[in-house]
N, C-alpha and C positions, 0 to 999 in steps of 0.2 A: 077297078081303076088301076092303071099301071103306075109304077113309081114316078115316071116322067110326068104323067098327067097330074099326079098328086103334087109333085114339086111345082108344077105350073099353077095349080090352084092355090097352093100355099103362098107362092110369090104374089099373085093377084090379091089374096087376102091380106098379106103383110102391107102392101102399098095402100089398100083401102083403109086399113087400120091407121097407118101412118098419116094419111090425109085427114082422117077424122080427128086424130090426136092433135095435129097441127092446128086445125080449125078451132078446136076446143082451147088450146093454148092461146091462140090469138084472140079468143073471146074472154080471156082472163083467168083460165084455170091452168096455172103453171104446173100442177102435179102431173099433167099428162106427159111431162118429160120422161117419167119413169117407164110407162109402156112404150114410148117412142124408142127408148134405149133397148128394150127387149126386142123390138122388131128390127132395129139396126143390127143388133148382135146376130140375129138369125140371117139377115140379108147379107151382111158384110164380113162378119168375123168368125163364122163357124170354120172349124178346121177338119172335122171328120164327118162327111167326106170333104166338103168345100163350102164356101159361102153359097147360100141359096140362090142369090142373084146369078152367080157364075154357072150354076147347074142348068139354068134355063137360058141365060144370055151370056155365053162364054166370052164375048167380046165387049162386055159392058166396061166402059172407060169413064174415069172421072178426072177433073182438072187439078193440076198441081197448085198448091196454095202459093200465093204471092210471097208470103214470108219465107217459105221453104226455098223458093227460087233466090231470094235475097241471101239467105244463109249459104247457098251453094257458092255464091260469089264472095261472101264476107263471113266465113265461119267464126271469126273472132267476136261477132255480135253475141254469141252464146255465153261468152265470159261474163259471169256475174248476172246474167239475165234472170230475173225473178218471175216475170209475167209477160205474156204477149197476147194480144187479142188479134188474131190474123183475119181481121175483117172489119166490118162497120157496125157500130151500135146505134140504134135508133129507138124512138118511142112511137108506138102507134096508139091511136085513140087516147092520147094524153097520159096513159098510165102503163101501157104494156111494152116492156122492153123486148126488142128483138135484135138478134145478131145475125149478120149476113156474112158468109165467107167471101174473101177476095182471092182471086186467082192470078197466076202469073200472066203477064201481058201477052206472052206467046200462046196462051191457052193450051199448054202442053198437057197431053192426056196420059193417064197412068192406069195400070191394071188395078183392080180392087185391092189386091194384096199389097201393092206398093202404096196405094193411096192411104189406106188405113194406118200405115206405119210412118206417116209424116208427123212431125212435131206439131202440136196444137197450141198448148198454153205455155209450155216450157220444155226444156230438153228431155226430161224424163216422162213427159205426158204426150203420148201420141193419140191420134184419133181412135185407134183400136183400144188403147188403155182406158181412155175416157168412156167409150161405149161399154166395154166389159165391166168397168168399175161400177158404173151406174146400174147396168142391167143386173149384175151379180150381187151387189151390195144393197140396192134399193128397189129395183124394179121386179125381179123374179124371186128374190130372197129378202129376208129381213135379218141381216147380219148384226151381230152385237156391236161391232166396231167399224168405223170407216177405215179405208186403206189410205196410204199416203197421197194418192191422186185426189181422192175426195176431200181429204183434210186440206190440201192445198187449194182446191177449187172452192171450198166453202169459206176460205179466208178472204176472198175478194169478190165483190159484187158490183152490179150496176143497177141503180134504182131498187136496191134491196133484193135483187134477183141474183143468186150465186152463179158464178161463171160456168159451172158444169151444166146447169139448167140451160143457160144461153147456148152453150156448145152443142148440146144434144138437139136443141131446137134447130140451130143453124145447119147441122149435118143432115137432119131429117128433111128439112125444107129443100136443101140442095139435091140430095139423092132422089127425092120424089120428083123434083122438077126435071132432072135428067131422064128419069124413067118415063115420065109422061111425054116429054118432048120427043125422045128418040125411039122408045120401044113399046109403049102401051098399045098403040094401034095394031102392032104386028102380033100381039098375043091372042 
């Protein structure tokens, strides 16, 4: 099997796992956010050589977050900002909290590298930082201490589900939806 064929199989496997973890989360097992983060790290955040998704789908694009678009026009909103949820919080099956990202009205598309560097929960927490923190500190490793990102995210929750769990779920659900809609059939 060539490196290209292996990368393609790894990509398919990552999305199959992500879909399984999302379904398990939606059935009430919130711990699946940890393996979701590991798959997201592989798909979106690798730097050597590049994110797995870009090795197979170089033109994979994601939409700019609505809150980031607002910040471009009004950067003073960051002054003193403690938390932001750039999306919609809901409850399914009366007990399962889910978070859905909201995007700019223009549906502006961004490269993967640009997309993961958007602010997610506050100025110092980007999508990339959240994914790496969860994957590195909880999902793929068992570190002694939480980093600042996880300490912040663990300090606020919705229906007793901490914000980092909701964030990983929302990112996973969105990235999977884009892949399935735009690219899955062509692989």
